[in-house]
Each structure stands twice: as structure tokens, then as C-alpha cells.
C-alpha positions in Angstrom: 16.7 177.5 87.4 14.1 177.4 84.6 15.1 181.0 83.6 18.6 179.9 82.7 19.7 179.2 79.1 20.2 175.5 78.4 22.9 174.4 76.0 23.0 174.6 72.3 19.3 175.0 72.0 19.3 178.5 73.4 16.0 177.9 75.1 15.1 179.6 78.3 12.9 177.1 80.0 13.0 173.4 80.6 9.9 172.8 78.4 11.2 174.8 75.5 14.6 173.1 75.7 13.0 169.7 75.6 10.7 170.7 72.7 13.7 172.1 70.8 15.6 168.8 71.2 12.7 166.6 70.1 11.8 168.9 67.2 15.4 168.9 66.1 15.6 165.2 66.1 12.1 164.4 64.7 11.7 167.4 62.3 8.2 167.7 63.6 6.6 170.5 65.6 5.1 169.2 68.9 2.7 170.5 71.6 3.8 169.9 75.2 0.9 167.6 75.8 1.1 165.4 72.7 1.8 161.7 73.3 5.1 161.2 71.6 4.9 157.5 71.6 1.3 157.2 70.4 2.3 159.3 67.4 4.7 156.6 66.2 7.4 159.2 65.6 9.4 158.3 68.7 11.3 154.9 68.9 12.6 153.1 71.9 16.1 154.1 70.9 15.1 157.7 70.9 13.6 157.2 74.3 17.1 156.3 75.6 18.5 159.4 73.9 15.8 161.4 75.8 17.0 160.0 79.1 20.7 160.9 78.3 19.6 164.3 77.1 17.7 165.2 80.2 20.5 164.0 82.5 23.2 165.9 80.6 21.3 169.1 79.9 19.6 169.5 83.3 22.2 167.9 85.6 19.7 165.3 86.9 19.9 161.5 87.3 17.0 159.5 86.0 17.1 156.1 87.8 14.9 153.2 88.8 11.4 154.4 89.7 11.7 157.4 87.3 12.3 155.3 84.2 8.7 154.8 83.3 6.9 155.5 80.0 4.6 157.9 81.8 7.5 160.2 82.6 8.5 160.4 78.9 5.2 160.2 77.1 4.9 164.0 76.7 7.1 167.1 76.9 5.0 168.2 79.8 5.7 165.0 81.7 9.4 165.3 81.0 9.3 168.8 82.3 7.6 167.7 85.4 10.1 164.9 85.9 13.1 167.3 85.6 11.5 169.7 88.1 10.9 166.8 90.5 14.5 165.5 90.1 15.9 169.0 90.7 14.0 169.3 93.9 15.7 166.1 95.2 19.2 167.5 94.7 
């Protein structure tokens, strides 16, 4: 499924789709392993937007045990989360 095109971002992988979304909203270029929260550029409100974005874009449900900062700290972590959630469905 990672070879599909995801929404308005025209990205072809989960990672590039997430990066495009974050870069569009922060106007900052990010590396997949950069700690978004330590940078001070990502707020708790934006964290909620990230959850909704992942659910809508990738057709997954982020619930309970998956709602941890560790799963949203980096683009790489969010990519891994989406991959895990896809395997559950």
C-alpha cells in the first residue's frame, strides 16, 4: 500500500506523505528522525491534527495504547505506527 498516492500531497509513500503534511503546516523542512516536539515547532493542538490526518489519510484508527508521544515524536515513528495499524486491519 505504500506505493499508492496519498491525497492532495501527491506523495507516494507513507513517510513522504507525512513529511509533506508537516512541512506544509510548519513551513519547515524536516528529516524523518527529527524530534518534532523537542524542536518547539509542534504544539499539542498540532499533535491532535496529526492524529486526525493519519486516520483520514491512511484509513487507520489511532486509539488507546497508540496515543503516545513516542508514536508521534518523529516522522519515522508515525510511519511505523501507520504500518503497524495497517497490519491489524
